[in-house]
N, C-alpha and C positions, 0 to 999 in steps of 0.2 A: 537500372540496377544501382548505380551510384547514389541516386537520391534515396533509395531504400536504406542503404547502409548509413548515409548521413542522418536520416530521420531516426533510425534506431540508436545511433550514437547520441544524438541530441536528447532523445527521450531518456536514455540511460543517465546522462549527465544531469537532467532535470531531477530524476529520482534521488540522485546522490547529493545534490546541492540543496534541494528544497525539502526533502522528507527524510530527515535523519534516520538511517537504518531501514528505510523502506526498500531501497534498491536490493538489499540482501535477502529480503523475505521471499520464500519459495511460493509465490502466488502469481497469478496471471498479470501481465502488464497492464491490462485495463483496470484491475483492482489497485495496482500501484498508483496509476494515474489518478484514480478517484481519491486515494488517500492523500497524495501530494496536493491535489486541488482543494481538499478539505483543510489542509494546513496541519494535519496530524503527523506526529513522529511515532516511531515504533514504541518508544517509552511511554508516550501518552496513550497509545492504543492499549497497552498493558494495564492501564488504570481503569479501563471501562469494562463493563460486563457485556455479554452478547446482546442483551436487549437494548442497552444504551447505544452501543455501536451501530446496531441495525437501524435504530430510530434516527440517529444522527446522520447516517449516510444514506438513509432511505433505501435499505437493501434488506433482503430476506435474512432471517436469523441464522440459517445454515451457512450463508456466505459470511456473515459476521463471525461465526464460529471458526470458519476456515482462516479468516484473517487473524483472529486471536491466537489460534494454534500456531500459525506461521510465525507470529511475533514471539511467541514463547519459545519456539525452537532455537532462536538466536540468543536466548538468555544464557 
């Protein structure tokens, strides 16, 4: 149990430090991790369209749309 809590805390800190604004986005942790790994910030995400984001992250367009909508909610 302790390792699970430690891992979740570590992952949360990674989102906060590496992906500006990513931690606050209301999306699944796996998507947050993918965004952090891609080097994107929330502000950068807002500059892309659904097609561009989907292509860049190699994800379905509907998932890219979910990410964009989540990023917009925090504006």
